[in-house]
N, CA, C and O of each residue as an XYZ file, in Angstrom:
960
protein
N     -74.937    212.049    230.442
C     -75.603    213.296    230.122
C     -77.042    213.110    229.885
O     -77.570    212.120    229.379
N     -77.598    214.150    230.299
C     -79.273    214.481    230.256
C     -79.451    214.558    228.687
O     -78.557    214.852    227.893
N     -80.658    214.270    228.402
C     -81.291    214.632    227.081
C     -80.694    215.776    226.525
O     -79.951    215.835    225.545
N     -81.164    216.830    227.377
C     -80.762    218.644    226.867
C     -79.171    218.617    226.645
O     -78.729    219.341    225.752
N     -78.421    217.956    227.277
C     -77.219    218.150    227.503
C     -76.442    217.319    226.077
O     -75.450    217.801    225.529
N     -77.068    216.069    225.643
C     -76.666    215.456    224.783
C     -77.051    216.131    223.425
O     -76.272    216.234    222.478
N     -78.149    216.510    223.438
C     -78.443    217.448    222.233
C     -78.006    218.582    222.003
O     -77.863    218.897    220.821
N     -77.683    219.482    222.992
C     -76.848    220.653    222.813
C     -75.366    220.490    222.304
O     -74.786    221.219    221.499
N     -74.901    219.423    222.920
C     -73.440    218.679    222.479
C     -73.358    218.053    221.266
O     -72.350    217.474    220.861
N     -74.432    218.158    220.653
C     -74.217    217.260    219.200
C     -74.136    218.104    218.074
O     -75.203    218.555    217.659
N     -73.137    218.400    217.516
C     -72.696    219.320    216.677
C     -71.936    218.746    215.344
O     -71.497    217.665    215.735
N     -71.627    218.875    214.239
C     -70.899    218.299    213.230
C     -69.509    218.652    213.262
O     -68.935    219.735    213.143
N     -69.082    217.415    213.461
C     -67.599    217.293    213.789
C     -66.738    217.618    212.602
O     -67.358    217.269    211.597
N     -65.808    218.033    212.351
C     -64.956    218.302    210.963
C     -63.593    218.238    211.583
O     -62.896    219.181    211.208
N     -63.042    217.488    212.349
C     -61.757    217.032    212.596
C     -61.732    215.981    213.816
O     -62.277    216.227    214.892
N     -61.140    214.954    213.579
C     -61.277    213.711    214.555
C     -59.964    213.121    214.986
O     -59.091    213.122    214.118
N     -59.669    212.639    216.109
C     -58.595    212.120    216.290
C     -58.370    210.834    216.000
O     -59.407    210.171    216.042
N     -57.416    210.235    215.723
C     -57.327    209.057    215.290
C     -57.479    207.725    216.082
O     -57.161    206.592    215.721
N     -57.981    208.093    217.123
C     -58.407    206.698    218.137
C     -59.025    205.859    217.590
O     -60.021    206.407    217.119
N     -59.023    204.703    217.340
C     -59.777    203.622    216.988
C     -61.253    203.502    217.897
O     -61.432    203.797    219.078
N     -62.175    202.991    216.948
C     -63.576    202.962    217.896
C     -64.076    201.418    217.530
O     -64.492    201.019    216.442
N     -63.939    200.799    218.550
C     -64.370    199.362    219.000
C     -65.814    198.884    218.162
O     -66.848    199.551    218.144
N     -65.640    197.782    217.595
C     -66.804    197.127    217.044
C     -68.070    197.154    218.264
O     -69.223    197.524    218.039
N     -67.670    196.782    219.280
C     -68.498    196.752    220.167
C     -69.536    198.196    220.500
O     -70.760    198.186    220.633
N     -68.651    199.329    220.575
C     -69.214    200.596    220.663
C     -70.018    200.812    219.113
O     -71.155    201.281    219.160
N     -69.462    200.491    217.834
C     -70.337    200.726    217.140
C     -71.893    200.177    216.689
O     -72.865    200.658    216.107
N     -71.554    198.971    217.270
C     -72.675    198.003    217.374
C     -73.741    198.760    218.410
O     -74.880    199.118    218.108
N     -73.189    198.892    219.511
C     -74.226    199.333    220.298
C     -75.044    200.957    219.990
O     -76.186    201.339    220.248
N     -74.097    201.509    219.460
C     -74.480    202.942    218.624
C     -75.531    202.374    217.542
O     -76.670    202.842    217.532
N     -75.271    201.679    216.914
C     -76.721    201.142    215.734
C     -77.549    200.540    216.358
O     -78.681    200.705    215.904
N     -77.462    199.662    217.539
C     -78.926    199.087    218.312
C     -79.643    200.254    218.491
O     -80.762    200.419    218.003
N     -78.842    201.384    219.418
C     -79.641    202.468    219.842
C     -80.487    203.169    218.610
O     -81.711    203.300    218.645
N     -79.681    203.583    217.555
C     -80.534    204.027    216.175
C     -81.395    203.403    215.943
O     -82.356    204.095    215.605
N     -81.647    202.033    215.942
C     -82.658    201.315    215.715
C     -83.974    201.486    216.348
O     -85.111    201.281    215.923
N     -83.461    201.978    217.637
C     -84.795    202.424    218.572
C     -85.739    203.528    217.769
O     -86.858    203.732    218.239
N     -85.432    204.078    216.861
C     -85.868    205.210    216.307
C     -87.170    204.401    215.749
O     -87.155    203.201    215.478
N     -88.425    205.361    215.611
C     -89.559    204.762    214.607
C     -89.085    205.166    213.479
O     -88.137    205.861    213.114
N     -90.337    204.320    212.767
C     -90.585    204.282    210.995
C     -91.681    204.005    210.597
O     -92.437    203.465    211.404
N     -91.962    204.160    209.792
C     -93.377    204.006    209.122
C     -94.287    202.271    209.113
O     -94.157    201.471    208.186
N     -94.793    202.126    209.836
C     -95.167    201.140    210.227
C     -94.170    200.204    210.596
O     -94.285    199.047    210.192
N     -93.183    200.538    211.321
C     -92.013    200.190    211.567
C     -91.242    198.727    210.320
O     -90.758    197.602    210.445
N     -91.594    199.805    209.091
C     -90.772    199.226    207.988
C     -89.096    199.098    208.236
O     -88.382    198.198    207.792
N     -88.704    200.152    209.000
C     -87.033    199.791    208.930
C     -86.530    199.741    207.292
O     -85.950    198.718    206.928
N     -86.727    200.714    206.423
C     -86.940    200.248    204.987
C     -84.989    200.845    204.759
O     -84.768    201.462    203.717
N     -83.957    200.649    205.585
C     -82.486    200.969    205.618
C     -81.610    199.710    205.418
O     -81.912    198.536    205.632
N     -80.454    200.232    204.958
C     -79.408    199.189    205.152
C     -78.231    200.374    205.354
O     -78.278    201.471    204.797
N     -77.122    199.913    206.302
C     -76.100    200.328    206.708
C     -74.729    199.867    206.392
O     -74.281    198.739    206.597
N     -74.120    200.879    205.868
C     -72.767    200.163    205.678
C     -71.576    200.963    206.603
O     -71.688    202.163    206.851
N     -70.746    200.379    206.947
C     -70.059    200.654    208.164
C     -68.238    200.253    207.576
O     -67.740    199.187    207.213
N     -67.840    201.197    207.665
C     -66.410    200.942    206.904
C     -65.081    201.656    207.832
O     -65.041    202.838    208.171
N     -64.107    200.687    208.111
C     -62.662    201.365    208.803
C     -61.497    200.720    208.200
O     -61.586    199.928    207.262
N     -60.303    201.108    208.808
C     -59.079    200.911    208.343
C     -58.653    200.868    206.908
O     -58.652    201.932    206.288
N     -58.221    199.543    206.190
C     -57.846    199.966    205.036
C     -59.204    200.179    204.045
O     -58.992    200.908    203.075
N     -60.469    199.672    204.164
C     -61.186    199.562    203.349
C     -61.711    201.281    203.325
O     -61.681    202.003    202.329
N     -62.117    201.619    204.513
C     -61.906    203.469    204.674
C     -61.098    204.289    203.882
O     -61.338    205.207    203.098
N     -59.962    203.670    204.321
C     -59.001    204.282    203.407
C     -59.178    204.326    201.799
O     -59.120    205.397    201.195
N     -59.375    203.217    201.215
C     -59.363    202.710    199.678
C     -60.562    203.654    199.575
O     -60.143    204.645    198.978
N     -61.582    203.783    199.811
C     -62.744    204.511    199.578
C     -62.744    205.925    199.439
O     -63.180    206.551    198.473
N     -62.240    206.372    200.442
C     -61.338    207.863    200.530
C     -60.688    208.210    199.462
O     -60.941    209.293    198.934
N     -59.791    207.413    198.975
C     -58.992    207.668    197.961
C     -59.684    207.710    196.686
O     -59.434    208.635    195.913
N     -60.541    206.798    196.374
C     -61.307    206.641    195.418
C     -62.388    208.130    195.327
O     -62.277    208.938    194.406
N     -63.324    208.267    196.364
C     -63.795    209.725    196.430
C     -63.141    210.955    196.090
O     -63.574    211.880    195.404
N     -61.925    210.821    196.726
C     -61.224    212.152    196.715
C     -60.630    212.402    195.406
O     -60.508    213.540    194.951
N     -60.111    210.917    194.556
C     -59.623    211.118    193.423
C     -60.931    211.849    191.987
O     -60.721    212.611    191.043
N     -62.130    211.196    192.440
C     -63.073    211.703    191.933
C     -63.448    213.271    192.177
O     -63.761    214.022    191.254
N     -63.388    213.596    193.308
C     -63.316    214.718    193.276
C     -62.719    215.785    192.625
O     -63.204    216.711    191.975
N     -61.371    215.438    192.969
C     -60.295    216.202    192.070
C     -60.567    216.216    190.624
O     -60.579    217.309    190.059
N     -60.784    215.146    189.958
C     -61.118    215.086    188.629
C     -62.228    216.040    188.431
O     -62.134    216.849    187.508
N     -63.075    216.037    189.053
C     -64.305    216.531    189.012
C     -64.116    218.558    189.039
O     -64.802    219.408    188.473
N     -63.479    218.633    189.515
C     -63.052    220.164    189.692
C     -62.174    220.293    188.477
O     -62.635    221.192    187.775
N     -61.263    219.843    188.027
C     -60.597    219.650    186.816
C     -61.494    220.073    185.745
O     -61.293    221.148    185.180
N     -62.492    219.294    185.412
C     -63.677    219.209    184.340
C     -64.022    220.870    184.039
O     -64.411    221.150    182.905
N     -63.904    221.779    184.877
C     -64.460    223.121    184.588
C     -63.560    223.523    183.403
O     -64.092    223.857    182.345
N     -62.142    223.503    183.541
C     -61.637    223.773    182.187
C     -61.225    223.095    181.159
O     -60.178    223.203    180.520
N     -62.402    222.156    180.994
C     -62.265    221.736    179.713
C     -63.470    221.908    178.643
O     -64.626    222.239    178.906
N     -62.950    221.618    177.433
C     -64.276    221.799    176.624
C     -65.591    220.887    177.204
O     -65.566    220.278    178.273
N     -66.720    220.927    176.286
C     -67.936    220.147    176.802
C     -67.666    218.598    176.119
O     -68.305    217.735    176.721
N     -67.038    218.199    175.246
C     -66.705    217.012    174.520
C     -65.531    216.261    175.590
O     -65.651    215.077    175.903
N     -64.470    217.063    176.061
C     -63.840    216.622    176.962
C     -64.572    216.520    178.086
O     -64.376    215.429    178.621
N     -65.358    217.224    178.688
C     -66.008    217.098    179.833
C     -66.938    215.174    180.149
O     -66.971    214.282    180.997
N     -67.574    215.554    178.640
C     -68.275    214.151    178.421
C     -67.624    213.041    178.821
O     -68.066    212.300    179.699
N     -66.187    212.793    178.012
C     -65.469    211.731    178.139
C     -65.123    211.536    179.301
O     -65.356    210.446    179.823
N     -64.471    212.564    179.998
C     -63.561    212.198    181.274
C     -65.061    211.865    182.186
O     -64.959    210.809    182.811
N     -65.971    212.339    182.308
C     -66.834    212.419    182.953
C     -67.535    210.470    182.981
O     -67.900    209.704    183.873
N     -67.434    210.406    181.752
C     -68.003    208.810    181.570
C     -66.350    207.957    181.837
O     -66.341    206.830    182.331
N     -65.571    208.377    181.602
C     -64.214    207.365    181.873
C     -64.022    207.143    183.440
O     -63.397    206.174    183.871
N     -64.542    208.004    184.176
C     -64.079    208.083    186.056
C     -65.229    208.005    186.435
O     -65.413    208.373    187.595
N     -66.419    207.519    185.662
C     -67.793    207.264    186.407
C     -67.949    208.664    187.521
O     -68.025    208.548    188.744
N     -67.973    209.931    186.785
C     -68.278    211.018    187.699
C     -69.701    211.493    187.963
O     -70.067    212.399    188.712
N     -70.669    210.415    186.925
C     -72.188    211.363    187.329
C     -72.609    210.784    188.513
O     -72.571    209.605    188.867
N     -73.048    211.850    189.120
C     -73.516    211.667    190.868
C     -74.359    210.988    191.262
O     -75.124    210.506    190.426
N     -74.502    210.764    192.309
C     -76.085    209.581    192.428
C     -76.965    209.999    192.337
O     -77.000    211.229    192.376
N     -78.140    209.293    192.170
C     -79.468    209.777    191.711
C     -79.810    210.699    193.138
O     -80.061    211.869    192.849
N     -79.853    210.483    194.216
C     -80.420    211.299    195.187
C     -79.568    212.539    195.318
O     -80.129    213.357    196.047
N     -78.771    212.823    195.004
C     -77.672    213.948    195.168
C     -78.579    214.958    193.922
O     -78.870    216.148    194.042
N     -78.833    214.205    192.950
C     -78.684    214.874    191.751
C     -80.356    215.827    192.042
O     -80.841    216.573    191.190
N     -80.913    215.588    193.250
C     -82.248    216.375    193.471
C     -81.899    217.645    194.378
O     -82.649    218.615    194.268
N     -81.243    217.689    194.920
C     -80.502    218.918    195.898
C     -79.326    219.681    194.892
O     -79.039    220.658    195.584
N     -78.755    219.748    194.041
C     -77.839    220.366    193.238
C     -78.154    221.755    192.866
O     -79.302    222.007    192.499
N     -77.226    222.726    192.920
C     -77.479    223.852    192.671
C     -78.046    224.816    193.769
O     -78.211    224.357    194.900
N     -78.288    225.842    193.561
C     -78.920    226.707    194.658
C     -80.090    226.404    195.200
O     -81.035    225.915    194.581
N     -80.069    226.760    196.707
C     -81.411    226.191    197.325
C     -82.289    227.599    197.045
O     -81.863    228.675    196.624
N     -83.628    227.235    197.412
C     -84.792    228.391    196.760
C     -84.558    229.027    198.253
O     -84.359    228.476    199.335
N     -84.682    230.686    197.806
C     -84.819    231.512    198.687
C     -84.260    231.809    200.194
O     -83.155    232.221    200.547
N     -84.925    231.604    200.633
C     -84.429    231.729    202.491
C     -83.470    230.420    202.652
O     -82.599    230.587    203.505
N     -83.456    229.252    202.055
C     -82.646    228.242    202.631
C     -81.206    228.367    201.804
O     -80.152    227.793    202.076
N     -81.449    229.190    200.829
C     -80.051    229.210    200.331
C     -79.215    230.455    200.911
O     -78.008    230.667    200.790
N     -80.394    231.380    201.713
C     -79.786    232.123    202.609
C     -78.809    232.195    204.038
O     -77.905    232.871    204.529
N     -79.699    230.951    204.343
C     -79.326    230.263    205.502
C     -77.685    229.158    205.228
O     -76.706    229.005    205.959
N     -77.943    228.718    204.184
C     -76.604    227.625    203.795
C     -75.566    228.776    203.390
O     -74.501    228.368    203.853
N     -75.350    229.912    202.809
C     -74.576    230.694    202.429
C     -73.812    231.210    204.162
O     -72.646    231.247    204.554
N     -75.000    231.507    204.763
C     -74.523    232.137    206.035
C     -73.795    231.182    206.823
O     -72.754    231.490    207.403
N     -74.414    229.782    206.877
C     -73.503    228.597    207.301
C     -72.040    228.364    207.044
O     -71.172    228.115    207.880
N     -71.930    228.474    205.873
C     -70.871    228.211    204.861
C     -69.884    229.308    205.427
O     -68.886    228.929    206.040
N     -70.138    230.706    205.236
C     -69.026    231.915    205.904
C     -68.886    231.770    206.880
O     -67.891    232.388    207.258
N     -69.497    231.085    207.859
C     -69.326    231.234    209.717
C     -68.331    230.326    209.608
O     -67.210    230.617    210.024
N     -68.596    229.072    209.022
C     -67.514    227.824    209.036
C     -66.080    228.352    208.419
O     -64.979    228.099    208.909
N     -66.318    229.105    207.289
C     -64.584    229.235    206.776
C     -64.402    230.630    207.753
O     -63.227    230.998    207.760
N     -65.146    231.330    208.431
C     -64.284    232.678    209.523
C     -63.773    231.681    210.623
O     -62.733    231.952    211.223
N     -64.324    230.779    210.845
C     -63.725    229.952    212.029
C     -62.212    229.263    211.532
O     -61.130    229.231    212.119
N     -62.494    228.909    210.638
C     -61.180    227.890    209.467
C     -60.248    229.199    209.160
O     -59.089    228.943    208.834
N     -60.630    230.568    209.229
C     -59.546    231.403    208.760
C     -59.363    231.587    207.245
O     -58.447    232.216    206.716
N     -60.584    230.810    206.493
C     -60.195    231.246    205.035
C     -61.418    232.131    204.694
O     -62.579    232.207    205.096
N     -60.466    232.924    203.556
C     -61.200    234.217    203.048
C     -62.315    233.617    201.927
O     -62.226    232.561    201.301
N     -63.150    234.395    201.886
C     -64.397    234.167    200.750
C     -63.638    234.131    199.426
O     -64.034    233.251    198.662
N     -62.839    234.739    199.075
C     -61.965    234.917    197.663
C     -60.740    234.029    197.398
O     -60.016    234.084    196.403
N     -60.625    233.202    198.447
C     -59.488    231.888    198.308
C     -59.978    230.709    197.680
O     -60.063    229.770    198.471
N     -60.235    230.522    196.823
C     -60.864    229.492    196.274
C     -60.323    228.231    196.380
O     -61.026    227.230    196.510
N     -58.656    228.204    196.315
C     -57.565    227.165    196.971
C     -58.230    226.627    198.095
O     -58.740    225.524    198.294
N     -58.118    227.623    198.773
C     -58.389    226.904    200.326
C     -59.730    226.566    200.580
O     -59.943    225.732    201.460
N     -60.672    227.063    199.968
C     -62.188    226.348    200.112
C     -62.262    225.162    199.187
O     -63.186    224.389    199.441
N     -61.584    224.888    198.293
C     -61.553    223.582    197.362
C     -60.932    222.494    198.256
O     -61.288    221.338    198.027
N     -59.885    222.756    199.428
C     -59.485    221.934    200.218
C     -60.015    221.770    201.319
O     -59.782    220.840    202.091
N     -60.783    222.675    201.485
C     -61.834    222.151    203.055
C     -62.769    221.505    202.317
O     -63.180    220.534    202.952
N     -63.244    221.604    201.348
C     -64.253    220.787    200.930
C     -63.758    219.230    200.552
O     -64.453    218.227    200.716
N     -62.521    219.255    200.057
C     -61.883    217.765    199.692
C     -61.740    216.940    201.406
O     -61.447    215.755    201.562
N     -61.965    217.700    202.266
C     -61.719    217.180    203.516
C     -62.588    216.120    203.828
O     -62.263    215.097    204.431
N     -64.067    216.488    203.257
C     -65.004    215.634    203.125
C     -64.920    214.214    202.907
O     -65.577    213.399    203.556
N     -64.086    213.914    201.964
C     -63.733    212.752    201.442
C     -62.612    211.958    202.055
O     -62.423    210.823    201.618
N     -61.724    212.497    203.172
C     -61.218    211.561    203.966
C     -61.889    211.273    205.201
O     -61.528    210.522    206.106
N     -62.917    211.983    205.104
C     -63.882    212.056    206.472
C     -63.367    212.708    207.657
O     -63.584    212.324    208.807
N     -62.771    213.570    207.370
C     -62.083    214.375    208.491
C     -61.184    213.712    209.228
O     -60.873    213.995    210.385
N     -60.763    212.837    208.580
C     -59.884    211.999    209.628
C     -60.509    211.077    210.542
O     -59.891    210.783    211.565
N     -61.531    210.628    210.345
C     -62.460    209.881    211.407
C     -61.922    208.543    210.891
O     -61.483    208.291    209.769
N     -62.051    207.739    211.959
C     -61.673    206.167    211.609
C     -62.720    205.634    211.058
O     -62.373    204.934    210.107
N     -63.758    205.644    211.207
C     -65.262    205.240    210.748
C     -65.802    205.994    209.838
O     -65.800    207.204    210.066
N     -66.344    205.553    208.699
C     -67.191    206.169    207.897
C     -68.781    205.313    207.758
O     -68.725    204.088    207.645
N     -69.753    205.791    207.767
C     -71.069    204.834    207.594
C     -71.957    205.639    206.446
O     -71.959    206.824    206.112
N     -72.632    204.609    206.033
C     -73.378    205.066    204.705
C     -74.659    204.379    204.957
O     -74.847    203.186    205.199
N     -75.704    205.569    204.832
C     -77.247    205.094    204.807
C     -78.001    204.753    203.597
O     -78.378    205.693    202.898
N     -78.265    203.607    203.257
C     -79.118    203.216    202.140
C     -80.808    202.980    202.365
O     -81.123    202.668    203.513
N     -81.720    203.082    201.541
C     -82.731    202.806    201.878
C     -83.588    202.656    200.418
O     -83.290    203.233    199.372
N     -84.651    201.795    200.606
C     -85.435    200.881    199.595
C     -86.544    202.182    198.801
O     -87.536    202.627    199.379
N     -86.234    202.487    197.826
C     -87.054    203.661    197.318
C     -88.364    203.509    197.089
O     -89.119    204.454    196.858
N     -88.772    202.088    197.151
C     -90.341    201.498    196.870
C     -90.943    202.263    198.031
O     -92.056    202.755    197.843
N     -90.363    202.428    199.193
C     -91.163    203.219    200.288
C     -91.215    204.577    200.277
O     -91.423    205.266    201.276
N     -90.937    205.187    198.611
C     -91.545    206.775    198.450
C     -90.455    207.506    199.860
O     -89.390    207.184    200.386
N     -91.450    208.609    200.028
C     -90.664    209.714    200.887
C     -90.649    208.996    202.641
O     -89.904    209.499    203.482
N     -91.221    208.249    202.858
C     -91.392    207.712    203.903
C     -90.049    207.162    204.523
O     -89.766    207.088    205.719
N     -89.181    206.743    203.281
C     -88.196    206.098    203.712
C     -86.927    207.202    203.883
O     -85.933    207.002    204.581
N     -87.120    208.078    203.305
C     -86.166    209.494    203.788
C     -86.627    209.659    205.021
O     -85.825    209.231    205.851
N     -87.844    210.223    205.594
C     -88.551    210.242    206.758
C     -87.819    209.613    207.695
O     -87.173    210.265    208.514
N     -87.833    208.024    207.687
C     -87.260    207.084    208.609
C     -85.761    207.034    208.573
O     -85.126    206.716    209.578
N     -85.219    207.321    207.508
C     -83.650    207.638    207.551
C     -82.990    208.585    208.573
O     -82.104    208.533    209.425
N     -84.046    209.666    207.956
C     -83.358    210.669    209.112
C     -83.455    210.559    210.626
O     -82.633    210.968    211.446
N     -85.137    209.645    210.953
C     -84.864    209.616    212.234
C     -83.925    208.673    212.924
O     -83.589    208.778    214.103
N     -83.553    207.799    212.141
C     -82.549    206.785    212.255
C     -81.130    207.522    212.651
O     -80.498    207.173    213.648
N     -80.715    208.524    211.817
C     -79.885    209.053    211.795
C     -79.799    210.223    212.899
O     -78.809    210.710    213.445
N     -80.803    210.433    213.005
C     -80.688    211.554    214.132
C     -80.080    210.683    215.602
O     -79.015    210.969    216.148
N     -80.908    209.721    216.009
C     -80.734    208.842    216.922
C     -78.862    208.135    216.950
O     -78.015    207.936    217.821
N     -78.922    208.031    216.051
C     -77.360    207.807    215.985
C     -76.561    208.512    216.237
O     -75.588    208.201    216.925
N     -76.756    209.626    215.758
C     -75.899    210.859    216.046
C     -76.166    211.341    217.728
O     -75.271    211.942    218.323
N     -77.318    211.051    218.323
C     -77.700    211.367    219.693
C     -76.959    210.315    220.362
O     -76.373    210.693    221.376
N     -76.833    209.079    220.049
C     -76.174    208.101    220.621
C     -74.881    208.195    221.105
O     -74.439    208.113    222.251
N     -74.212    208.431    219.758
C     -72.787    208.516    219.479
C     -72.447    209.578    220.488
O     -71.530    209.227    221.230
N     -73.032    211.036    220.775
C     -72.827    212.020    221.209
C     -72.664    211.622    222.891
O     -71.934    212.228    223.676
N     -73.386    210.652    223.164
C     -73.688    210.461    224.582
C     -72.830    209.439    224.978
O     -72.952    208.931    226.092
N     -71.955    209.074    224.170
C     -70.696    208.212    224.663
C     -69.349    208.790    224.303
O     -68.320    208.118    224.227
N     -69.431    210.032    224.097
C     -68.340    211.150    223.890
C     -67.560    211.127    222.461
O     -66.488    211.671    222.195
N     -68.471    210.274    221.543
C     -67.959    210.493    220.193
C     -68.738    211.809    219.466
O     -69.639    212.515    219.918
N     -68.128    211.856    218.331
C     -68.887    212.808    217.471
C     -69.178    212.080    215.979
O     -68.746    210.993    215.595
N     -70.028    213.006    215.280
C     -70.345    212.550    213.847
C     -70.524    213.886    213.041
O     -70.636    215.006    213.538
N     -70.530    213.545    211.622
C     -70.874    214.788    210.794
C     -71.443    213.983    209.732
O     -70.750    213.168    209.125
N     -72.529    214.147    209.506
C     -73.849    213.713    208.488
C     -73.163    214.429    207.176
O     -72.996    215.634    207.363
N     -72.746    213.971    205.937
C     -72.622    214.825    204.923
C     -73.269    214.445    203.869
O     -73.336    213.233    203.663
N     -73.808    215.229    203.080
C     -74.067    215.191    201.598
C     -73.559    214.787    200.943
O     -74.013    213.974    200.138
N     -71.974    215.305    201.009
C     -70.741    215.155    200.283
C     -70.653    213.552    200.117
O     -70.653    213.216    198.932
N     -70.585    212.578    200.961
C     -70.758    211.194    200.900
C     -71.706    210.421    200.105
O     -71.823    209.219    199.865
N     -72.400    211.554    199.742
C     -73.670    210.949    198.928
C     -73.521    211.222    197.400
O     -74.450    210.952    196.639
N     -72.294    211.786    196.932
C     -72.103    212.434    195.602
C     -72.017    210.766    194.618
O     -72.647    210.338    193.651
N     -71.086    210.298    195.338
C     -70.631    208.655    194.438
C     -70.852    207.541    195.195
O     -70.175    207.350    196.205
N     -71.573    206.897    194.904
C     -71.470    205.708    195.590
C     -70.993    204.475    195.172
O     -71.399    203.466    195.748
N     -70.135    204.387    194.191
C     -69.342    202.959    193.488
C     -68.257    202.913    194.156
O     -67.832    201.758    194.143
N     -67.511    203.699    194.812
C     -66.363    203.434    195.542
C     -66.872    202.663    196.958
O     -66.108    201.905    197.556
N     -67.936    202.875    197.323
C     -68.601    201.928    198.550
C     -69.216    200.521    197.899
O     -69.186    199.478    198.553
N     -69.709    200.574    196.715
C     -70.259    199.482    196.020
C     -68.912    198.203    195.855
O     -69.048    196.987    195.988
N     -67.824    198.861    195.576
C     -66.962    197.941    195.321
C     -66.537    197.056    196.568
O     -66.078    195.917    196.476
N     -66.758    197.749    197.748
C     -66.386    196.667    198.689
C     -67.383    196.180    199.472
O     -67.101    195.559    200.498
N     -68.789    196.416    199.057
C     -70.104    196.084    200.003
C     -70.967    195.904    199.422
O     -71.442    196.786    198.707
N     -71.510    194.633    199.520
C     -73.009    193.853    198.904
C     -74.187    194.803    199.411
O     -74.936    194.505    200.342
N     -74.252    196.023    198.653
C     -75.286    196.595    199.026
C     -76.724    195.889    198.321
O     -76.669    195.639    197.117
N     -77.582    195.676    198.828
C     -78.837    194.938    198.305
C     -79.449    195.433    196.930
O     -79.945    196.507    197.268
N     -79.627    195.327    195.997
C     -80.083    195.560    194.566
C     -81.246    196.588    194.815
O     -82.279    196.258    195.397
N     -81.057    197.611    194.430
C     -82.382    198.726    194.356
C     -82.375    199.777    195.363
O     -83.144    200.731    195.232
N     -81.449    199.683    196.523
C     -81.311    200.487    197.394
C     -81.123    201.311    197.188
O     -81.005    201.186    195.969
N     -80.886    202.656    197.453
C     -80.561    204.164    196.842
C     -79.404    204.634    198.233
O     -79.676    204.262    199.375
N     -78.361    205.322    198.001
C     -77.653    206.063    198.930
C     -78.362    207.323    199.344
O     -78.817    208.036    198.450
N     -78.521    207.717    200.756
C     -78.951    208.851    200.906
C     -78.198    209.713    201.588
O     -78.399    210.884    201.266
N     -77.211    209.498    202.617
C     -76.302    210.130    203.040
C     -75.207    209.222    203.750
O     -75.230    208.003    203.583
N     -74.389    209.746    204.428
C     -72.939    209.344    204.589
C     -72.565    210.287    205.732
O     -72.690    211.510    205.676
N     -71.933    209.359    207.132
C     -71.411    209.926    207.982
C     -69.845    209.742    208.303
O     -69.206    208.752    207.950
N     -69.363    210.730    208.953
C     -68.118    210.296    209.781
C     -68.375    210.165    211.186
O     -69.316    210.715    211.758
N     -67.272    209.210    211.892
C     -67.661    208.639    213.087
C     -66.462    208.434    213.644
O     -65.588    207.787    213.067
N     -66.297    208.997    214.883
C     -65.111    208.786    215.904
C     -65.132    209.997    217.109
O     -66.009    210.711    217.596
N     -63.801    209.835    217.291
C     -63.728    210.994    218.849
C     -63.275    212.181    218.041
O     -62.458    212.184    217.120
N     -63.967    213.211    218.562
C     -63.546    214.633    218.408
C     -62.282    215.195    218.700
O     -61.815    215.087    219.834
N     -61.478    215.979    217.494
C     -60.296    216.357    218.402
C     -60.430    217.999    219.085
O     -61.520    218.566    219.018
N     -59.459    218.559    219.614
C     -59.450    219.662    220.126
C     -59.370    220.878    218.850
O     -59.149    222.079    219.011
N     -59.577    220.284    217.790
C     -59.554    221.595    216.783
C     -60.834    222.798    216.751
O     -62.045    222.682    216.939
N     -60.065    223.857    216.460
C     -61.190    225.150    216.589
C     -62.688    224.805    215.854
O     -63.798    225.107    216.293
N     -62.357    224.049    214.551
C     -63.533    223.927    213.572
C     -64.661    223.107    214.547
O     -65.777    222.823    214.110
N     -64.382    222.890    215.421
C     -65.204    221.890    216.041
C     -66.127    222.985    217.083
O     -67.184    222.627    217.601
N     -65.679    224.014    217.231
C     -66.223    224.960    218.410
C     -67.487    225.545    217.272
O     -68.552    225.894    217.780
N     -67.354    225.621    215.996
C     -68.526    226.146    214.944
C     -70.114    225.456    215.189
O     -70.431    224.320    214.838
N     -71.014    226.458    215.886
C     -72.174    226.232    215.894
C     -73.074    226.821    215.119
O     -73.719    227.674    215.728
N     -73.357    226.689    214.019
C     -74.525    227.652    213.276
C     -75.690    227.722    214.121
O     -76.152    226.915    214.927
N     -76.167    229.201    213.649
C     -77.369    229.776    214.395
C     -78.497    228.716    213.938
O     -78.576    228.072    212.892
N     -79.408    228.750    215.151
C     -80.518    227.944    214.818
C     -81.929    229.086    214.756
O     -81.923    230.204    215.271
N     -82.723    228.665    214.235
C     -84.126    229.686    213.955
C     -84.824    229.385    215.267
O     -84.880    228.342    215.918
N     -85.502    230.968    215.539
C     -86.251    230.845    216.765
C     -87.394    230.313    216.683
O     -87.683    229.758    215.623
N     -88.451    230.340    217.886
C     -89.446    229.473    217.726
C     -90.600    230.433    217.043
O     -91.585    229.919    216.514
N     -90.411    231.889    217.090
C     -91.459    232.792    216.285
C     -90.926    232.802    214.854
O     -91.476    233.720    214.248
N     -90.140    232.192    214.148
C     -89.839    231.953    212.867
C     -90.176    230.028    212.840
O     -90.531    229.660    211.720
N     -90.135    229.433    213.390
C     -90.430    228.040    213.433
C     -91.834    227.764    213.508
O     -92.189    226.858    212.754
N     -92.780    228.318    214.243
C     -94.062    228.369    214.421
C     -95.106    228.948    213.338
O     -94.931    230.073    212.870
N     -96.134    228.193    212.978
C     -96.861    229.025    212.032
C     -98.195    229.501    212.567
O     -98.907    228.722    213.200
N     -98.629    230.991    212.293
C     -99.121    231.752    213.019
C    -100.860    230.704    213.062
O    -101.096    229.557    212.684
N    -101.636    231.619    213.610
C    -103.058    231.098    213.273
C    -103.672    232.104    212.600
O    -103.368    233.290    212.730
N    -104.773    231.561    211.678
C    -105.843    232.346    210.949
C    -106.404    233.419    211.716
O    -106.846    233.210    212.846
N    -106.418    234.590    211.167
C    -107.338    235.541    211.883
C    -108.885    235.659    211.635
O    -109.553    236.471    212.275
């Protein structure tokens, strides 16, 4: 594919085939991702790649935390505190910065995208049970055979987040060019403890984002492509 074709074909995949992805292909994608620029070539990130039984166990732990968190809404304040502590439900540090509603126009775009996705899935706005089940799919990686987590060294400040974003975009475009699909998921940034159980993440590194990775299925959800803003909204006007 040309770059234009690769760029337009990349989208968030929310249903995957169970076809395994070889270590050779995963490593090739990661090597191509490493060609991304970073601030003074610092490359302040570490990557976790999980497959097979380990991925399944991480998914089970994340799903348990999600389901337990949903039940907290019905408990009194003291039960909420006790349950959150017992099951380690306090969210990851980086995730705390994006909780709640987004500011103004960004919240509008967020809601519009969510409604568009639910429309494709045939989920009505008032169907809270179906919406919760759809969200829970994040924690089983939409049946993808590979899960990837990106960690950065926070001592590099905001540049580490910029660098991680550049790395992730390279990763996603590389995967697309090889017939694979990805879904960058803020939901996989909620809790890092299930990942830490199985991987020796260097001390001090913060979890930024997770991705599901594999071969896209033919499910209709993968046809969804949210609307992008136009250049007239993107570009800043000159002073008069």
